N, C-alpha and C positions, 0 to 999 in steps of 0.2 A: 401478550396482548394485541389488539388489535392496532393497526394504524391510525385508526378515526380515534380509538380510545387514548392512544397517546398524543394525539394530537390535541384532543379535548383537555386533557392532563395539562398539557404545555401551557396552553391559553388559559386554563383557570389558574397554573401557578405566575404565569404572567400577569395576569389580572390584579393576583392579589400583590404583588411587587408593586403595581401601578398605584392600586389602593394606598398600600403602606407609604410609598414614598409621598403621594397627596396629602395623607395625613399630616406625615412631618413637614412637607411644606406650609399646610394649612397652620400648622402649631406656632412654627417659627416667624411666619409673617403675623399671627396673630398677638404674637410677644413682645414682636418691634412693635405693632402698632398702640398696644396698650402701655408700651415703656417709652414711647417717645416723647418729646416735649408738647405739650398742648399747644395749637397753633392758635395765633394770636391772629383772629380774625380782623379786617379791615372796618373800618367806622363806615356806615353808610351814609356816604356822600362826602362834600368839603366843608370844613370847619367854617363857621359863618364869618364875613370879610369883617366885621364889626370886633369881633372876638379876636381876631386877630393885630388889627389895627388899634387896638385898646394893651394890648400885649406889647407891642412894639414901642408905643411912645413910653411905658414905664421901662421897659429894657433898656430904651436909648439913654436916660438916665443914670444906668448902673453900668454902661458899657456892655450889657449883654446881649444877647440875640433870641429871636423868636425860633423853635423848633415846631415847623408845620407839616408835621408827618402822618396822614392819616391811615396809612397802612402798619405802622409800627406803633405809632401811639394811639391812645384811645381818647386823648385830649389834646389839645393844644397847651404850650408854655413856653416860658422863656427861662433862658439858662444864664447866669451869668458868675462872677467869681469876684471874692473880697480877700485881698492879700494872698492870691491864689488859690484860695479854697472854694469850691464851687456849691451854688444853691440858686433854686429854681422857686419859680411861682408858676402854678397850671390852674387852668380853668379846666377842672376835673367834672367827670357828669355826676348827677345828683345819684343815680341812680348809677349801681354797678353795672348790673348788667346789659345798659342800655348802649346800642351802636349806633344809634342817631347822631349825626354831628351836630344837629342843632336842638338835642335837649338841654333842661336847666341843668345850672352846674355849682357847683362850690369851690371857694378860692382855696388854693393847698399850697405852702409854702414849705420844701424839701431842702434840708442841709445834712451832708453825710458828716456824722459825728460818731464817734466813739464813746459811746455812753454806757459800753458795758452791761445796764442794768436796764429793764424794762419800769417805765412810769408813765403814768396815763392819767390826766383829768380830764373825763367825760364829762360835758356838760348836762347835767338833770333835764328831761325830758327831750334830747336829742333823739329823732328816728333812725341815727345810727347807734347800732348796741356796741358796749363798752368791748375791750378785744380782752380782757382778762375777767371771765365770768365766775371763775372759781377762788380769786385771789381775795383776801379780807381786804374791807376798805381801812382808808385810814384817813384821819383827821389831823387838819393842821392847824387849831386851835384859832383860826380865822372864822367867826361864825358867819359871816355872808359869804365866804368862800366857799366853807364847807355844806353849806346850806344848797347850794348851787352847782357843786361839782361832786361825782363818785372818783375818789383816786384810788389808785390799785397800782402796786409796786410791787418788785422784787427784793427793794430795800427798801423800809420804812425811813430809816435815816438818812439816805440820800435822796428820798423824795421830798422829805420837809427841808434838805439843804436847799435843795434847786429850788422849790416851788416856795422861793422867801418873797419878802415885802417886796421888793424890785420885779419879779416875775410874776406875781398874782396884779400887782398894778398894770403890766405891761399888757397880762391878758384881759383885763378890764377895759383897758384903752381898744385893743382889739377888736372886741365884743361892741363896745359903741361906735365903732366904724359902720357907715351904711344905717342900715335899719334895726340895728342891735340883734343882728341873727348872732346863733349860739358861736361860741370859736371851744374846739378841742385840740389839746395839747396832747402827742404822744412822743415820748424817748422811746427808740429802742436802742439795743444793741449796738446798730450801724448807723443810726438816722436820727434827726430831731424834724419831726412834723408837726405843722399847724395847719388846721383846718377851719375856714369861716364856713359857718351853714347857710350863705345866701350868696347870691348874685349879686355883684359888685360888676357894676353896667359904665360906670364913667371914671375918667383919669384919676379925678382929686383922692377917691376913695380907693382904687386898687395902689394907688401910690402910697397911700397911708398906711395901707395892709401890709404893703411890703417894707415898709420905713419901720413900721413898728415890729414886723416878724423879725428883721435884723437886729433890732436892739434886744427881742426877745433870744434870739442866737447868741447875742453880747453876753445874755445874761446867764444863759442855760451852761456855756463854755466856763464862765465863773465860778458857778457851784461845781462844775464836776473840777475845778483846778484845786478847790478847796478840799476836794477828796485825796487822800493819799496812794499815789501811785497810778492815776489817770492819766492815759496820754489821747491825745486828738487824731482823727480819722487819718491824718499824714505822717503817724509814725505807725508801728505793728500791733495794735492790741492782740490780745488775748481772745482766741475763737470763743463763744460757748460751746456747752458741752454737746447742745446738739444745734446745730446750725439748721436753718431751712432755705432751702432755694425759694427767691422772690420770684421766680419765674413759673414755677410748676407747683409751689408750694410743698414738696415733699422733703423730707428731712435727707440731710447730703451724710451719707454714708461712705461713697468712695467715688472717686472721680472728681474733686472740689475743684473748682477753679475761683481763687482768690482775686478780684479786681486788686491791681498795684496801686491806685489811686483812691479810693473809699475802703478800701477793703472788705469789701462787702462779699462774703462767699453765695457762689452758683453751683450746680451740675457743670461739669464740664460740657456736657452735651447741650444742654440749654444754654449757655453762653454761646456756644457755635452757632445755634440756631437764633438766637437773639441778635448775635453779632456785637455785642458790646455790655457794658455794664448795664443790667436792666433799671437801677437807680436812675429818673428820668434828672435828677440835679448832677449827674456823673457822666456817664456817656462814654465812659473810657473805655478802649478797643482793646489793653492789653492786661493780661492777668498773669497769676503764677500760681502754679501748681504746689 
C-alpha cells in the first residue's frame, strides 16, 4: 500500500474515533441535561412592597418572619411556629406559570403534617381543577357542604372523621373572609394546605385568615389523633408506597433524601439543588438518607 493510501486510512480511522467519542459525549451530556432537576427560574422583578409589609404585620403577631426571596421562591410568605412546629402563609400566584412578581395572588396556608392519606374538599366552580380526577366522590351527609364541594380521598372513613362539624364550620368562616372567595382544603401525606381563592389586601382579612387556618389545623390534628396509630410530622410516619419528589414531580425510586423536620421525601439531587426542604412552611436544611 502506498504511503498516501496509508495516511488516508489513518485519517479516516482517526476521524471515526473522534466521531464516536463525540457521540458518546453528546449522549452523556444529553442524559445529564434531561435528568437534572428542573431549574427554578427567578421571578421577574421584586415582590411589591405593600405585600411584604402586609405579611410582615401579620407575621409579627405570630413571632414569625417574612421570606422575601424572588430567586428561590415564586411568591412571598411568612413562616412561624406553633409549639415548635412550622407553618406558613403565602401570597401565591393565581396563575401557576406566572413569573411576574406583581401578578394577582391567592392566599395559601401550609403546615407539615403526617396525614398519611389524601383528603380534598374542592370548592365547586373553582378555576383550579381537583387533584384527584379518578377517585370516586364521597358525601358527608351535610347537604349544603356536599353541594358546594367535591370531596375525594384515599380513605372515606378518615375523610368523614376529619371533615366533621368543627372543620366544616371553620371552612365556612374562611370562605366568609374578604369578598367570599372559595376555600380549598387539601390534606396530603406530609402536609395540610388551605387556599383562599382571592387576594386579601388588608391586615384584618389576612390576620383572620391566618387565625382561622390555625384553628383548622388544630381541628385536623384532633381528627387524625382519633385514628388509631396516627403520628404527627415530628415523629417518623411511614412513607407512602410511591413517594413523589415535590421539586421535580417525579417518583422517587432511588437516592431519597428525607427532611429531618417534616419528613417530606425528595430526590437527593433535587434537595442538593434546592438547598433545603422545598416545603415553604419548613425550610429545614438537614436531611436523612
